[in-house]
DOKEMI-756047 format. One line per 4 residues: number of its first residue (from 1); their letters; for each residue z, y, x of N, C-alpha, C. Coordinates in steps of 0.1 Angstrom, whole numbers. Each point is the difference from the previous one (the first is absolute). Layout:
NUM = a = Z:Y:X:Z:Y:X:Z:Y:X ~ ...;
This chain:
1 = meqy = 227:15:142:-13:-4:-5:-5:-12:9 ~ -5:-10:-7:-5:-12:7:-11:4:9 ~ 0:-6:12:-11:2:10:-9:-12:0 ~ -12:2:6:-9:-11:1:-8:2:13;
5 = epdr = -6:-11:4:-9:1:12:-13:6:-4 ~ -6:9:8:-13:6:-3:-11:-11:0 ~ -9:2:-9:-12:-9:-1:-9:3:12 ~ -8:-10:3:-9:1:11:-13:7:-4;
9 = lspa = -3:0:-14:-11:7:-5:3:15:-2 ~ -9:9:2:2:14:-3:1:2:-15 ~ 6:11:-4:1:3:-14:-13:1:-6 ~ -10:5:7:-14:1:-6:-5:-14:-3;
13 = qvaa = 2:-9:9:-5:-14:-2:7:-7:-11 ~ 13:2:-1:7:-6:-11:-3:6:-13 ~ -2:13:0:-4:7:-13:-13:-6:-5 ~ -9:-3:9:-13:-5:-4:1:-14:-5;
17 = mrrs = 12:-7:1:1:-13:-5:10:-1:-12 ~ 3:11:-7:11:0:-9:-2:-6:-13 ~ -13:-2:-4:-2:-4:-14:-6:-14:-2 ~ 0:-9:11:-8:-12:-1:3:-10:-10;
21 = lrng = 13:-3:-2:3:-11:-9:3:5:-14 ~ -8:10:-5:2:4:-13:-3:-10:-10 ~ -9:-10:3:-3:-10:-9:3:-14:5 ~ 7:-2:11:4:-13:5:-11:-8:6;
25 = rasl = -12:6:2:-12:-8:5:-6:5:12 ~ 6:11:6:-6:6:12:3:-8:12 ~ -8:3:10:2:-7:13:13:3:6 ~ 5:-9:8:14:1:5:1:9:13;
29 = srrs = -4:12:0:3:9:10:14:5:-2 ~ 5:8:10:14:4:-1:4:6:-13 ~ -8:10:-5:3:7:-13:-5:-9:-11 ~ -7:-10:3:-5:-9:-11:12:-7:-6;
33 = mlra = 12:0:6:11:-6:-6:10:11:-6 ~ -6:11:-3:9:11:-4:-1:5:-14 ~ -10:-5:-8:0:4:-14:-9:-10:-8 ~ 6:-6:-10:-7:-9:-9:2:4:-14;
37 = sagg = -11:-1:-8:1:3:-14:-6:-11:-9 ~ 4:-12:3:-4:-11:-8:6:1:-14 ~ -6:7:-9:6:1:-13:7:13:-1 ~ 6:3:-12:7:12:-3:-9:10:-6;
41 = alav = 6:12:-2:-7:11:-7:0:12:8 ~ -12:6:2:-1:11:9:-5:12:-8 ~ 7:11:1:-5:13:-6:7:11:6 ~ -6:11:2:6:12:6:2:11:-11;
45 = gglg = -10:1:-8:1:10:-10:-8:12:4 ~ -7:6:-9:-8:12:3:8:13:-1 ~ -7:11:0:7:13:-1:7:1:-13 ~ -7:-4:-11:6:0:-13:5:13:-5;
49 = tlsa = 8:0:-11:6:12:-5:14:1:5 ~ 4:10:8:13:0:7:6:14:-3 ~ 13:0:-1:7:13:-2:-2:7:13 ~ 0:14:0:-2:7:12:12:0:9;
53 = cgip = 12:-3:-5:12:1:8:4:-13:6 ~ -6:-11:-4:5:-13:5:-6:-12:-7 ~ 7:-11:1:-5:-13:-6:5:-1:-14 ~ -9:-4:-9:5:-2:-14:10:-11:-1;
57 = aagr = 8:1:-11:10:-10:-2:-6:-14:-2 ~ 6:-10:6:-5:-13:-1:2:-5:-14 ~ -9:-8:-5:1:-5:-14:6:-14:0 ~ 8:-4:9:6:-13:0:14:0:-6;
61 = tegg = 3:-11:-7:13:-2:-6:8:-10:8 ~ -7:-8:7:7:-11:8:0:4:15 ~ 11:-3:7:0:3:14:5:-12:8 ~ 0:1:13:5:-10:9:15:0:-1;
65 = estd = 6:-11:4:15:-1:0:7:8:10 ~ 10:8:-4:7:8:10:12:-8:5 ~ 6:6:10:11:-7:7:10:11:5 ~ 11:-4:4:10:10:6:-6:6:13;
69 = drsd = -2:13:0:-6:7:11:11:4:10 ~ -1:-5:13:10:3:10:-4:11:9 ~ -10:8:-4:-6:11:8:11:10:5 ~ 9:3:-9:10:11:4:10:-5:10;
73 = keks = 2:-14:0:10:-5:9:-7:-5:13 ~ -12:-5:-1:-7:-6:11:-13:8:3 ~ 0:8:11:-11:8:4:-10:-8:7 ~ -7:-8:-7:-11:-8:6:-10:-3:-11;
77 = vnfs = -12:-4:5:-11:-5:-9:-9:-10:8 ~ -3:-11:-7:-8:-10:6:-15:1:-5 ~ -9:3:9:-14:3:-4:-9:-10:6 ~ -7:-8:-9:-10:-10:5:-14:6:-2;
81 = nwte = -9:-1:10:-13:6:0:-10:-8:7 ~ -12:4:0:-11:-7:7:1:3:15 ~ -6:-8:8:-1:2:14:-9:13:3 ~ 4:8:10:-7:12:4:-3:9:-11;
85 = ymdv = 9:2:-9:-2:9:-12:10:11:0 ~ 4:4:13:10:11:2:-3:7:13 ~ 3:13:0:-2:7:13:9:-5:11 ~ -5:0:12:8:-5:12:-2:10:11;
89 = ddsg = 11:2:8:0:10:11:-8:-6:12 ~ -1:7:10:-8:-4:12:6:-13:7 ~ 13:-2:-2:6:-12:6:-3:-12:-8 ~ -5:2:-12:-3:-12:-9:13:-6:-5;
93 = krhp = 11:6:1:13:-6:-4:7:7:-11 ~ -4:12:-3:7:8:-10:-9:6:-10 ~ 5:2:-12:-8:6:-11:5:14:-3 ~ -7:10:5:5:14:-1:4:4:-14;
97 = tldt = -8:-3:-10:4:4:-14:12:-6:-5 ~ 2:-13:3:12:-7:-4:12:5:7 ~ -2:4:13:11:6:8:5:13:-6 ~ -10:8:-5:3:13:-6:8:-2:-13;
101 = faer = -5:-9:-8:7:-3:-12:15:-4:2 ~ 2:-9:10:14:-5:3:8:12:5 ~ -5:8:9:7:12:5:4:9:-11 ~ -9:3:-9:2:9:-11:10:-5:-10;
105 = tgik = -1:-12:-4:8:-5:-11:12:-9:4 ~ 0:-4:13:11:-9:4:-2:-15:-5 ~ -12:-2:-6:-3:-13:-5:-8:-8:10 ~ 6:-11:5:-7:-9:10:-10:-8:-7;
109 = vkyt = -12:0:6:-11:-8:-6:-2:-13:9 ~ 1:-11:-7:-4:-12:7:-14:-3:-5 ~ -9:2:10:-15:0:-3:-5:-14:5 ~ -6:-7:-9:-5:-14:4:-14:-1:-4;
113 = edin = -8:-4:10:-15:-3:-3:-2:-15:-3 ~ 4:-3:-12:0:-15:-4:-9:-3:-11 ~ -9:9:-4:-10:-3:-10:-13:-3:7 ~ -4:-12:0:-13:-4:6:-11:-1:-10;
117 = dnve = 2:-4:-12:-9:2:-11:7:-1:-13 ~ -6:5:-11:7:1:-13:4:-13:-5 ~ -8:-10:0:3:-13:-5:11:-6:7 ~ 0:0:13:10:-6:8:14:7:-2;
121 = ffgk = 0:13:0:12:8:-2:6:-3:-14 ~ -9:0:-10:5:-3:-14:7:-13:-1 ~ -7:-10:7:6:-14:0:14:0:7 ~ 2:9:10:12:1:7:12:5:-8;
125 = ikpq = -3:10:-9:10:7:-7:1:-5:-15 ~ -10:-7:-4:0:-4:-14:12:-9:-4 ~ 4:-10:7:12:-8:-4:12:8:-2 ~ 3:10:9:12:8:-2:-1:10:-12;
129 = laag = -12:6:-2:-2:8:-11:1:-7:-14 ~ -6:-12:0:1:-8:-12:14:-5:-3 ~ 8:-2:10:14:-4:-2:9:12:-2 ~ -5:12:0:9:12:-2:8:3:12;
133 = qdtg = -5:-3:12:7:2:13:-5:11:8 ~ 8:6:9:-5:10:9:-9:-6:11 ~ -11:7:2:-10:-5:10:4:4:14 ~ 10:9:1:3:5:13:-8:13:4;
137 = rdli = -8:4:-10:-9:11:2:2:11:-10 ~ 1:12:4:2:11:-9:-13:7:-4 ~ -10:-2:9:-13:7:-2:-11:-9:5 ~ -10:-2:-8:-12:-8:5:-13:7:-3;
141 = cvtd = -10:-4:7:-13:6:-1:-11:-11:-3 ~ -5:0:-12:-10:-10:-4:-12:6:-6 ~ -11:-7:0:-13:5:-6:1:0:-15 ~ -8:9:-6:2:3:-14:0:-12:-10;
145 = wlaa = -8:-10:3:-1:-11:-9:14:-7:0 ~ 6:-2:12:13:-6:0:11:9:-5 ~ -1:13:2:9:9:-6:0:-2:-15 ~ -12:-1:-6:-2:-1:-14:7:-13:-5;
149 = rmir = -2:-11:7:6:-13:-4:15:1:1 ~ 6:6:10:14:1:1:7:9:-11 ~ -7:10:-3:4:9:-11:-1:-8:-13 ~ -10:-7:-3:-2:-8:-12:10:-10:-1;
153 = lgwv = 5:-6:11:10:-10:0:14:5:-2 ~ 1:14:2:13:6:-1:9:-2:12 ~ -6:-1:12:6:-3:12:2:12:9 ~ -3:12:-5:3:12:8:7:10:-8;
157 = qkld = 8:9:7:8:9:-7:-7:13:-4 ~ 3:5:-12:-5:13:-4:5:11:9 ~ -8:9:4:4:11:10:7:11:-8 ~ 9:7:7:7:11:-5:-7:13:4;
161 = panl = -7:7:-9:-7:12:4:8:11:7 ~ 13:0:-3:9:10:6:1:-2:15 ~ -3:-12:5:0:-2:14:-14:1:7 ~ -10:4:-8:-13:1:5:-7:13:-3;
165 = pnay = 6:11:3:-6:13:-4:-13:3:8 ~ -1:-4:13:-13:2:7:-11:-10:-5 ~ 4:-12:-2:-10:-10:-5:-5:5:-13 ~ 9:4:-9:-5:5:-13:-9:11:0;
169 = anls = 3:9:9:-9:12:1:-12:-1:9 ~ 0:-9:10:-10:0:10:-10:-12:-1 ~ 2:-9:-8:-9:-12:-1:-14:6:-5 ~ -10:-4:8:-14:4:-3:-3:-4:-15;
173 = pqfr = -7:9:-7:-5:-4:-14:-8:-13:0 ~ -7:-3:11:-8:-11:1:7:-13:-3 ~ 14:0:3:7:-12:0:12:0:-10 ~ 0:9:-9:12:3:-8:2:-10:-12;
177 = spdw = -10:-6:-6:3:-8:-11:-8:-13:-1 ~ 3:-10:8:-8:-12:-1:4:-7:-13 ~ -9:-9:-5:2:-6:-13:11:-10:1 ~ 4:-5:12:10:-10:2:14:7:2;
181 = dpgr = 1:13:2:12:7:1:-2:14:-5 ~ -2:2:-13:-2:14:-5:11:10:4 ~ -3:11:5:10:10:4:7:-3:12 ~ -3:-11:7:7:-4:13:15:-2:-3;
185 = aysy = 3:-8:-10:14:-2:-3:7:-9:10 ~ -8:-9:7:6:-10:8:-6:0:15 ~ -10:8:2:-6:-1:13:-5:14:5 ~ -2:2:13:-7:11:5:-9:-5:11;
189 = vwqg = -11:7:2:-10:-4:10:5:3:14 ~ -2:-11:8:2:2:15:-13:5:6 ~ -11:-6:-2:-13:4:5:-11:-4:-9 ~ -11:7:-1:-11:-4:-8:-11:-7:9;
193 = istv = -8:-8:-6:-10:-8:7:-13:3:-7 ~ -10:6:6:-13:4:-7:-11:-10:5 ~ -9:-3:-9:-11:-8:3:-13:8:-1 ~ -8:1:11:-11:9:0:-12:-8:5;
197 = iayn = -11:6:2:-12:-6:7:-1:6:14 ~ 0:-9:9:-1:4:15:-14:-5:5 ~ -4:7:10:-13:-3:6:-1:3:14 ~ -9:-7:7:-3:3:14:-13:7:1;
201 = kkal = 0:13:4:-12:8:0:-11:-6:8 ~ 3:-5:12:-10:-6:9:-6:-12:-7 ~ 8:-8:-6:-6:-12:-6:-8:3:-13 ~ 4:11:-7:-8:4:-12:-14:4:4;
205 = dgve = -2:6:12:-13:4:5:-7:8:-10 ~ 6:10:-6:-6:9:-9:0:-4:-15 ~ 5:-11:-3:2:-5:-14:11:8:-6 ~ -2:6:-12:10:8:-7:9:-9:-8;
209 = vktl = 13:2:1:10:-7:-7:9:10:-7 ~ -1:0:-14:9:8:-8:8:-7:-10 ~ -5:-12:-4:6:-7:-11:1:-15:3 ~ 7:-7:-8:1:-14:2:-13:-7:-3;
213 = sdll = -8:6:-9:-13:-6:-3:-9:1:13 ~ 1:10:8:-7:1:12:3:-13:9 ~ 12:-4:0:4:-11:8:-6:-13:-6 ~ 1:-1:-13:-4:-13:-7:-15:-1:-2;
217 = dnpk = -7:11:0:-14:-1:-5:-10:3:11 ~ 3:8:10:-10:4:10:-4:-11:9 ~ -12:-5:0:-4:-11:8:1:2:15 ~ 0:13:4:1:3:14:14:-4:6;
221 = lkgr = 9:-2:-10:14:-3:5:3:-15:-3 ~ -10:-8:-3:2:-14:-3:7:-7:12 ~ 11:-7:-3:7:-8:10:9:9:9 ~ 1:13:-4:8:9:9:10:7:-8;
225 = vgal = 4:-6:-12:10:7:-9:12:-9:-1 ~ 12:7:0:13:-8:-1:7:5:-13 ~ 7:-10:-5:9:3:-12:14:-6:3 ~ 10:5:-6:13:-4:2:4:-13:-8;
229 = semr = 8:-8:6:5:-12:-6:12:2:-10 ~ 3:13:-1:10:4:-10:-7:3:-13 ~ 3:-8:-11:-7:1:-12:0:14:-6 ~ 12:6:-1:1:13:-7:-7:11:7;
233 = dtvg = -2:0:13:-7:10:7:-15:-2:-2 ~ -5:-12:2:-15:-2:-1:-5:1:-14 ~ 7:-7:-9:-4:0:-14:2:15:-6 ~ 11:6:4:3:13:-4:-11:10:4;
237 = mtll = -4:0:12:-11:8:5:-13:-3:-8 ~ -2:-13:-3:-13:-4:-7:1:5:-14 ~ 11:-1:-7:2:6:-13:-3:15:-1 ~ 5:7:10:-2:14:1:-15:3:1;
241 = dmgk = -7:-7:9:-14:1:2:-8:-2:-12 ~ 5:-9:-9:-7:-3:-13:4:9:-11 ~ 8:10:3:4:10:-10:12:-4:-8 ~ 7:-11:4:12:-5:-7:13:5:7;
245 = dpgn = 10:1:-8:13:4:5:9:-12:4 ~ 3:-2:12:9:-11:4:13:0:-6 ~ 4:11:-6:13:1:-7:-1:-3:-14 ~ -12:-3:-5:-2:-3:-14:-13:-7:-2;
249 = fttd = 0:-13:3:-12:-8:-1:2:-13:-8 ~ -10:-5:-4:0:-13:-8:-3:-12:9 ~ 2:-12:-6:-4:-12:8:-15:0:2 ~ -7:5:-10:-15:0:1:-4:10:12;
253 = dyda = 7:11:1:-3:9:11:3:-6:13 ~ 11:-8:1:4:-7:12:-11:-10:4 ~ -4:-8:-10:-11:-10:2:-13:7:5 ~ -3:11:-6:-12:7:4:1:5:15;
257 = aiar = 11:4:4:2:4:14:-1:-12:9 ~ 6:-11:-4:-2:-12:8:-14:-4:2 ~ -7:1:-12:-15:-4:1:-8:10:9 ~ 4:12:-1:-6:10:9:2:-3:15;
261 = lqka = 12:-4:3:3:-4:14:-7:-13:4 ~ 0:-10:-10:-6:-13:2:-15:2:4 ~ -7:9:-7:-14:3:2:-2:4:15 ~ 9:9:5:-1:5:13:3:-12:10;
265 = vdkg = 9:-9:-3:3:-11:8:-13:-10:1 ~ -5:-2:-12:-11:-10:-1:-13:5:8 ~ -2:13:0:-12:5:8:3:3:14 ~ 12:-3:4:4:2:15:3:14:4;
269 = qirr = 2:8:-10:4:14:3:13:2:6 ~ 10:-8:-5:14:1:5:1:-11:11 ~ 3:5:12:2:-9:11:12:-9:-2 ~ 11:5:-3:12:-8:-3:11:9:-6;
273 = ftgn = 10:-7:-6:12:7:-5:11:-2:11 ~ 7:11:2:9:0:11:14:6:-3 ~ 10:-3:8:12:7:0:-2:12:9 ~ 10:4:8:-2:12:9:-9:-3:12;
277 = dyts = -4:-13:1:-9:-3:12:-13:6:-1 ~ -3:7:-11:-13:8:-1:-1:11:10 ~ 12:4:5:0:11:10:-9:-3:12 ~ 1:-12:5:-8:-4:12:-15:0:-4;
281 = dlss = -3:-5:-12:-14:-1:-4:-6:14:-1 ~ 8:9:-6:-4:14:-2:-2:7:14 ~ 9:-2:8:-1:7:13:-11:-5:9 ~ -3:-13:-1:-11:-6:8:-14:2:-7;
285 = gdfa = 0:4:-12:-13:2:-7:-5:-12:-8 ~ 8:-11:1:-4:-12:-9:1:4:-14 ~ 9:8:-4:0:7:-13:-6:14:2 ~ -10:3:-8:-5:14:0:9:8:-9;
289 = acia = 5:-7:-11:9:7:-9:9:-10:-7 ~ 11:4:-5:9:-10:-7:10:7:-9 ~ 6:-7:-9:12:5:-7:12:-1:10 ~ 8:10:1:10:1:11:12:7:-5;
293 = wagd = 11:-2:8:13:6:-3:1:13:9 ~ 4:11:-7:-1:13:7:9:0:13 ~ 11:-7:0:9:1:12:-8:-6:12 ~ -8:-10:-2:-8:-5:10:-11:10:5;
297 = vvql = -6:7:-10:-10:9:3:5:11:9 ~ 12:5:-3:6:11:8:0:-4:15 ~ 5:-13:2:1:-4:14:-14:-3:6 ~ -9:-5:-7:-13:-3:5:-8:13:3;
301 = kads = 2:10:-8:-7:13:3:6:6:12 ~ 13:-2:3:6:5:12:-6:-6:12 ~ -4:-13:-1:-5:-7:11:-15:1:2 ~ -7:3:-11:-15:-1:1:-6:11:-9;
305 = pdid = -9:9:6:-7:10:-8:-10:-6:-10 ~ -3:-12:2:-10:-6:-9:6:-4:-13 ~ 13:-2:-1:6:-4:-13:3:12:-9 ~ -3:-2:-12:3:11:-10:2:-7:-14;
309 = fvip = 3:8:-10:2:-5:-13:-6:9:-11 ~ -1:-5:-12:-5:8:-11:9:-4:-12 ~ 3:10:-8:6:-2:-13:-11:1:-11 ~ -3:-11:-7:-11:1:-10:4:9:-11;
313 = dsgy = -10:6:-6:3:9:-12:6:-8:-11 ~ -2:-13:0:6:-8:-11:15:-2:2 ~ 5:3:12:15:-1:3:3:-11:10 ~ 13:-2:3:4:-10:9:13:-6:-4;
317 = mtst = 4:-11:5:12:-7:-4:12:4:9 ~ 12:1:-7:12:3:7:11:-10:-5 ~ 8:-5:10:12:-8:-3:11:6:8 ~ 12:-5:-2:12:6:6:10:-11:5;
321 = dnll = 7:3:10:12:-7:4:12:8:-5 ~ 10:-6:-6:10:6:-8:14:-3:4 ~ 9:9:-1:15:-2:3:7:-3:-13 ~ 8:-11:1:8:-4:-12:14:-4:5;
325 = ipnk = 9:0:-9:14:-4:3:3:-13:-8 ~ 2:-11:6:2:-13:-7:13:0:-7 ~ 1:-8:-11:12:-2:-6:11:-4:10 ~ 12:3:-4:12:-3:8:1:7:14;
329 = arhk = -10:9:3:1:7:12:13:7:1 ~ 6:0:11:14:6:2:1:15:3 ~ -12:5:3:0:14:4:-11:8:-7 ~ 0:0:-13:-11:5:-8:-2:15:3;
333 = knae = 11:8:-1:-1:14:2:-5:4:14 ~ 5:-8:10:-5:3:13:-15:-3:1 ~ -5:-11:-6:-14:-3:0:-8:11:-7 ~ 5:5:-11:-7:11:-7:0:13:9;
337 = rlid = 10:2:7:0:12:9:-10:-2:12 ~ -2:-12:4:-10:-3:10:-14:2:-5 ~ -2:-5:-13:-13:2:-6:-3:15:-1 ~ 10:7:-5:-2:15:-2:-3:7:13;
341 = yyye = 7:-5:11:-2:6:13:-15:0:4 ~ -7:-11:-2:-14:-2:3:-9:8:-9 ~ 5:6:-10:-8:9:-8:2:15:4 ~ 8:2:11:0:13:6:-13:2:8;
345 = peaa = -7:11:-2:-13:1:7:0:-2:15 ~ 11:4:7:1:-1:14:1:-15:4 ~ 9:-8:-6:1:-14:3:-12:-7:-4 ~ -7:3:-11:-12:-7:-4:-11:3:10;
349 = aqla = -1:12:5:-10:3:10:2:-8:13 ~ 13:-1:5:2:-7:12:-4:-15:-2 ~ 3:-6:-11:-4:-13:-3:-16:-2:0 ~ -6:10:-8:-15:-1:-1:-7:2:13;
353 = ayin = 6:8:9:-6:2:13:-1:-12:8 ~ 10:-9:-2:1:-12:8:-8:-12:-6 ~ 0:-2:-14:-6:-12:-5:-13:2:-7 ~ -4:13:-3:-13:3:-5:-5:-6:-13;
357 = fvcp = 10:-2:-9:-4:-4:-13:0:12:-9 ~ -3:-3:-13:0:11:-10:14:5:-3 ~ 2:13:4:14:5:-2:1:4:-15 ~ 11:-4:-7:1:2:-14:8:13:-3;
361 = vega = 3:8:10:9:11:-2:-7:14:0 ~ 1:7:-11:-5:13:-1:7:9:10 ~ -7:9:7:6:9:9:1:-5:14 ~ -4:-13:2:1:-6:14:-12:5:9;
365 = kael = -11:5:-6:-11:4:8:3:11:10 ~ 8:10:-5:3:11:9:9:-4:12 ~ 9:-9:-3:9:-5:10:-8:-9:10 ~ -9:-8:-6:-8:-9:9:-9:8:9;
369 = akid = -5:11:-4:-9:9:8:8:5:12 ~ 13:1:-1:8:4:12:0:-11:11 ~ -2:-12:-5:1:-12:9:-14:-4:5 ~ -9:-1:-10:-14:-5:3:-9:7:-10;
373 = edaa = -7:10:4:-9:7:-10:-11:-8:-5 ~ -6:-9:9:-10:-8:-5:4:-10:-11 ~ 12:-6:2:5:-8:-10:3:7:-13 ~ 5:12:1:3:8:-12:-13:3:-8;
377 = nnpl = -11:1:7:-13:3:-7:-8:-12:-3 ~ 6:-12:2:-8:-12:-2:3:-4:-15 ~ -10:-1:-8:3:-3:-15:4:-14:-2 ~ -2:-9:11:5:-14:-1:15:0:2;
381 = iipd = 6:10:5:15:1:2:6:9:-10 ~ -6:12:-2:5:10:-10:-12:2:-9 ~ -2:-7:-11:-11:2:-9:0:15:-5 ~ -12:6:0:-1:13:-7:-1:-3:-15;
385 = kama = 0:11:-8:-1:-1:-14:-12:-8:-5 ~ -11:3:7:-13:-6:-4:1:-15:2 ~ 5:-4:11:1:-14:4:10:-7:-9 ~ 12:6:-2:10:-6:-9:-5:-2:-14;
389 = aksr = -8:9:-5:-6:-1:-13:-9:-12:-2 ~ -5:-5:11:-9:-12:0:7:-13:1 ~ 13:1:2:9:-12:2:1:-8:-13 ~ -2:-13:1:1:-9:-12:9:-12:5;
393 = afrs = 5:-6:-10:9:-12:2:-4:-12:-9 ~ 2:-11:5:-3:-13:-7:12:-2:-10 ~ -3:-2:-12:10:-1:-11:8:-13:2 ~ 12:1:-6:9:-12:0:-7:-12:-7;
397 = lssk = 2:-12:5:-6:-12:-6:11:-8:-7 ~ -4:-7:-11:9:-10:-5:0:-12:9 ~ 9:-9:-2:1:-12:8:-13:-8:-2 ~ -5:-1:-12:-12:-7:-3:-12:6:7;
401 = eeta = -1:13:-1:-11:7:7:1:-1:15 ~ 11:1:5:3:-1:14:-6:-13:6 ~ 3:-11:-7:-4:-13:5:-16:-1:-2 ~ -5:4:-11:-14:-2:-3:-8:9:10;
405 = feek = 4:13:2:-7:9:8:0:-4:14 ~ 11:-4:5:1:-5:14:-9:-12:3 ~ 0:-9:-10:-9:-12:1:-15:4:1 ~ -4:9:-8:-14:4:0:-3:7:13;
409 = fakl = 9:8:5:-3:7:13:0:-10:11 ~ 9:-9:0:1:-10:11:-14:-8:0 ~ -5:-3:-12:-13:-7:0:-11:8:6 ~ 0:13:-3:-9:10:5:0:0:16;
413 = tga = 12:1:5:2:2:14:-1:-13:8 ~ 1:-12:-7:0:-13:7:14:-3:5 ~ 10:7:-4:14:-3:5:6:-13:-6;
């Protein structure tokens, strides 16, 4: 397995910077170069109607291009992932879960942290995929809008359910059937990313915050409110607050949400739109409350008793990073076995204990409690049924909508 030099930042610090470039406009902190979502289609899918025993059959007739699989002859798999998105031992040089997989299966994992942001990574592999060539990668991890695009282009391989018994059985209902990959025929979730309302108790000074309307309308919070520069998160939370479903909205609904936010900007309620750099504003009290990513809140709460979060009754936004097998990958079955391994509750718990994102694996809570009871009981890592039921996703966008909606949001934020 490929080794790497340990990062100078702690895992907690890096986890707090994991979502910054979701829209390509965030400030250039270290994790600000780790996720961009300039365009594409994002949706996770709600609980929906699911069979009790597993994932419903996908309704697709077209699939990605297959190739000769060398898995039986070559016991290896090449896995490309984001920086600091894997468990690491105390030496900072080894990944315990990957080591366990290799020892159990005899499959050597070449693990590479070469995904800096979605747009950059897609640009790197697009020429090879478009030409029908091997990218040199058997497994990749990309955010849902890019996963949707690659599936739509036919550039990823359809998964074989026979190699994914754990994934089939243990994927959380919250993530089972996104509109861009019904039945998870081409993808499985690596980690979930939840958007919530965070606040600084000391800065609130007794002001109650339960809804996004509290942030946008309460004059006591004027100039001390933050919103995210990621369109799908901020507009999605606004649609929910307005009683609209982000998974099924019209252009008029979108425009109404933009107008709602514009009103808050015009009256000075919103201090600014940020990437993950809102964390310093929230910790210092410059933001009394803001739209925030749950992974950040987990870390901030660990560092400060003043930081907390609320899930509005109207719901919250969720997105995902997803595992896919590109066309022409040489070790498809080995990659599927690696995906399936991370859907074993024990492996999933080890990963969740280290990176603190939303674990997509049913049954991982009991295993995580053996490692870190606080993490196991944290609904931002292991959502309970009530929280999962409030999860909503931004629907897939057409190319025309994508361009128009991003332009309107950019005008709102001044980007």
